[in-house]
C-alpha positions in Angstrom: -0.1 0.0 0.0 1.7 3.2 -1.1 2.0 6.0 1.2 0.2 9.2 0.1 3.0 11.1 1.9 6.3 11.5 0.4 9.7 10.5 2.3 10.9 13.2 4.7 14.3 13.3 6.2 14.9 9.9 4.5 12.1 8.5 6.5 8.9 7.2 5.2 5.7 8.2 6.8 4.0 5.8 9.3 0.9 4.0 8.4 -1.6 3.4 11.3 -4.7 1.2 10.9 -7.8 2.7 12.8 -10.1 0.3 14.5 -13.5 -0.4 12.9 -15.3 0.1 16.2 -14.6 1.3 19.8 -15.3 4.1 22.3 -13.6 6.6 20.2 -15.5 9.0 18.3 -13.0 10.6 16.1 -9.5 9.6 14.7 -8.1 12.2 16.9 -9.6 10.4 20.1 -8.1 7.1 19.1 -4.7 8.6 18.4 -4.7 10.5 21.9 -5.8 7.2 23.5 -2.8 5.5 22.0 0.1 8.2 22.4 -1.8 11.2 24.2 0.3 10.3 27.3 3.6 11.1 25.4 2.9 13.9 23.2 -0.8 15.3 23.3 0.3 18.6 21.8 2.2 17.2 19.0 -0.9 15.1 18.0 -3.1 18.2 17.9 -0.3 20.1 15.9 -0.2 17.5 13.3 -4.0 17.5 12.9 -4.2 21.2 12.6 -1.1 21.3 10.3 -2.8 19.0 7.8 0.0 16.3 8.5 -2.3 13.5 9.1 -3.9 12.1 6.0 -6.0 9.4 4.6 -5.5 7.0 1.8 -6.2 9.7 -0.8 -3.7 12.1 0.8 -6.8 14.4 2.2 -5.8 15.8 5.7 -7.9 15.0 8.6 -9.2 17.4 11.0 -9.9 17.2 14.9 -13.5 16.1 14.0 -12.8 13.4 11.3 -15.0 10.4 12.5 -13.1 7.1 13.5 -15.1 5.2 10.7 -14.2 7.7 7.9 -10.8 6.0 7.3 -9.3 2.7 7.8 -5.7 3.6 7.2 -4.0 7.0 7.9 -0.5 8.2 7.4 1.6 10.7 9.5 5.2 11.7 10.2 6.5 10.6 13.4 8.7 12.9 15.6 12.1 11.7 15.3 14.1 11.5 18.4 17.7 13.1 18.5 20.4 10.5 17.4 24.0 10.5 18.1 26.0 9.7 14.7 27.6 6.3 14.7 31.3 6.4 14.2 31.1 4.3 11.1 30.9 5.2 7.4 29.1 3.6 4.5 30.4 3.5 1.2 28.9 2.9 -2.4 30.4 0.1 -4.7 28.0 0.6 -7.6 25.2 2.9 -8.8 23.2 3.0 -11.9 19.7 3.9 -12.9 18.2 0.7 -11.4 20.5 -0.4 -8.5 22.9 0.8 -5.9 25.2 -1.4 -4.0 26.8 -0.3 -0.8 29.4 -1.6 1.5 27.7 -1.5 4.9 29.9 -1.2 8.0 29.6 -3.2 11.3 27.2 -1.5 13.8 24.9 0.3 11.2 21.6 -1.3 10.7 20.1 -1.8 7.2 16.8 0.1 7.9 15.3 2.1 10.5 14.0 0.7 13.7 14.2 1.0 17.6 16.8 3.4 18.5 18.3 3.8 15.0 16.3 5.8 12.5 18.5 8.4 10.8 21.5 6.1 11.9 20.5 3.4 9.3 22.1 2.6 6.1 18.9 3.3 4.1 18.2 6.8 5.7 21.8 7.6 5.4 22.0 7.0 1.7 18.5 8.4 0.9 19.5 11.8 2.4 23.2 11.8 1.1 22.2 10.7 -2.6 18.9 12.4 -2.6 17.1 9.1 -3.4 13.8 9.1 -1.6 12.8 5.9 -3.6 15.7 4.0 -2.3 14.5 0.4 -1.0 16.9 -2.3 0.2 16.6 -5.7 -1.6 17.7 -7.7 1.4 18.8 -7.3 5.0 22.1 -7.4 7.0 22.1 -7.6 10.5 23.2 -4.4 12.3 26.6 -6.2 13.5 27.2 -7.8 10.1 29.3 -5.7 7.5 29.5 -6.1 3.7 27.6 -6.0 0.3 24.0 -4.5 0.5 21.9 -4.3 -2.6 19.2 -1.5 -3.0 16.6 -0.8 -5.7 16.8 2.8 -7.1 13.9 2.5 -9.5 10.2 1.5 -8.7 9.6 0.5 -12.0 12.1 -2.2 -12.2 12.1 -3.2 -8.7 9.9 -6.1 -9.0 12.2 -7.9 -11.4 15.0 -7.9 -8.6 12.7 -8.8 -6.0 11.8 -12.0 -8.0 15.3 -13.0 -7.9 15.4 -13.0 -4.1 12.2 -14.9 -3.8 13.4 -17.6 -6.1 16.6 -18.0 -4.5 18.4 -17.0 -7.4 20.8 -14.9 -5.7 24.1 -16.4 -4.4 25.7 -14.8 -1.4 29.0 -15.4 0.0 30.1 -14.4 3.4 33.5 -14.6 5.6 33.9 -15.1 9.1 36.8 -15.7 11.7 36.5 -17.9 14.5 39.1 -18.1 17.6 40.8 -21.4 18.2 42.4 -22.6 21.3 46.2 -23.5 21.0 46.0 -25.9 23.9 42.9 -27.8 22.7 42.0 -28.3 26.1 38.9 -27.3 28.1 35.1 -27.6 27.3 34.5 -26.6 23.7 38.1 -25.7 23.1 39.4 -26.7 19.6 43.0 -26.0 18.2 44.1 -25.6 14.8 44.6 -29.3 14.2 40.9 -29.9 14.9 39.9 -27.2 12.4 42.0 -28.6 9.8 40.6 -32.1 10.2 37.0 -31.3 10.9 36.8 -28.9 7.7 39.1 -30.8 5.4 36.2 -30.9 3.1 33.2 -28.4 3.1 30.7 -28.9 5.7 26.9 -28.5 5.1 24.7 -27.5 8.0 20.9 -28.1 7.7 18.6 -27.7 10.4 15.3 -26.1 11.6 15.6 -22.7 13.1 13.0 -20.5 14.7 13.3 -17.1 16.1 10.5 -15.4 18.1 9.9 -11.6 17.7 10.0 -11.2 21.5 13.4 -13.0 22.1 17.0 -12.0 21.0 18.1 -15.6 20.2 17.3 -18.1 17.4 16.9 -21.7 18.3 17.6 -24.9 16.5 14.5 -27.1 16.9 13.2 -30.4 15.7 11.4 -30.6 12.5 11.8 -30.3 8.7 14.9 -28.4 8.0 14.6 -24.6 6.6 18.1 -23.5 7.1 21.2 -24.6 5.2 24.8 -23.3 5.0 27.8 -24.5 3.2 31.1 -24.0 5.4 34.6 -24.1 4.0 37.7 -23.5 5.8 40.0 -21.0 3.9 43.1 -20.9 6.2 44.1 -21.1 9.8 46.8 -18.8 11.4 47.6 -16.0 13.6 49.8 -15.7 16.8 50.7 -19.0 18.3 49.0 -18.2 21.5 45.8 -17.1 19.7 45.2 -19.0 16.4 42.2 -18.1 14.4 40.2 -19.6 11.4 38.9 -17.9 8.4 35.7 -19.4 6.9 33.8 -19.0 3.8 30.1 -19.2 4.2 27.6 -20.0 1.5 24.0 -19.8 2.9 21.3 -21.4 0.8 18.7 -19.9 2.8 18.3 -16.5 4.9 17.0 -17.3 8.4 17.7 -14.6 11.2 21.1 -15.2 12.7 21.6 -18.4 10.5 25.3 -18.1 9.9 26.0 -17.3 13.6 24.0 -20.2 14.9 25.4 -22.6 12.4 29.1 -21.7 13.2 28.4 -22.0 16.9 26.9 -25.3 16.6 29.9 -26.5 14.7 32.2 -25.2 17.7 33.5 -22.4 15.8 31.6 -19.4 17.0 32.3 -16.3 15.2 34.6 -13.9 17.2 33.0 -11.1 19.1 29.6 -12.4 18.9 27.6 -11.4 22.0 24.8 -13.8 21.2 26.2 -17.3 20.2 27.3 -19.7 21.6 26.7 -17.8 25.0 24.4 -14.7 25.4 26.4 -12.1 27.1 25.2 -9.3 29.2 24.1 -6.2 27.3 26.9 -3.7 26.9 27.5 -0.5 24.6 28.8 -1.1 21.3 32.6 -1.7 21.3 33.8 -0.2 17.8 37.2 -1.8 18.2 35.8 -5.3 18.5 33.2 -5.8 15.7 31.5 -9.0 14.9 34.0 -10.9 12.7 31.2 -11.5 9.8 31.3 -10.2 6.4 29.0 -10.2 3.3 31.8 -10.7 1.1 30.1 -11.0 -2.3 26.6 -11.2 -4.1 25.9 -12.9 -7.5 23.1 -13.1 -9.8 21.9 -12.9 -13.5 20.7 -9.3 -13.9 17.0 -9.6 -15.1 17.4 -6.7 -17.3 20.7 -7.2 -19.2 20.7 -11.1 -18.9 24.3 -10.7 -17.7 25.8 -12.5 -14.8 26.6 -10.0 -12.3 28.7 -10.0 -9.1 29.6 -7.5 -6.4 32.5 -7.7 -3.9 33.0 -6.0 -0.7 36.2 -4.0 -0.2 36.0 -4.4 3.6 38.0 -6.7 5.6 37.8 -8.7 8.8 40.5 -7.2 11.3 40.9 -10.6 12.8 41.6 -12.6 9.8 44.6 -14.5 9.7 47.1 -13.8 7.2 
């Protein structure tokens, strides 16, 4: 459902579904019921300023009956945000696509405490591209190649590629090893070389509730699959590390992090897996060692095989 309000400050207007019935006589009554304890004057000012509109773009007023509209749109009041000390770069741009190198710590889209400080809003504002839309997502803690649609007229042709799993993604990650090979869950370089002498394919069923941070492996038909290949082992003698190439066939939330932890090779600096750590401020010196290295697909407009590669690197990767 297309918003009748344009993007403002890089952010889409918010859509609200009004209830079909209830003790509220007007749309204003309902909004004051929902958010009047937070900003009643701001809600009144939006109605008076014509900033709350119906599906056809017509502004609502204080007396607009509740039943007159099913959906309304309005601009949220954006809280102040401190700029994250990371930068996003553009790898490619044409009339249809924009490909970015997303840094660690920057979310793909607005949400929670991050609105202006998201890859989407930063790029919309910096490049004056209000129609920009991401074709897929990367976790806030994951860096790398991120594909955006620039042109609404051709967006559907690229969306179909993702729906049909016709896009190949390649990731890299770094896992810490234990040179002693002792202790519960400790694995040394020899274990890594033997365990991953050939690529390992992990298949299982994963579920993640919206109200819980972690994803879980459960019984049932597999819905998550990742191919894991050892690239090299190296690093200091007292702190060896392994670099892996990851090729996911599916895209479940936290899939790569869960699969590596399940193999006994949890990704370095992961605060969730295999052990959930206490919440702490972001440590920009210790980003999650997971990078979306590349993305490949046959371009639906040109018919050519197309690939984009990240220029970023993982700081803990063994030489």
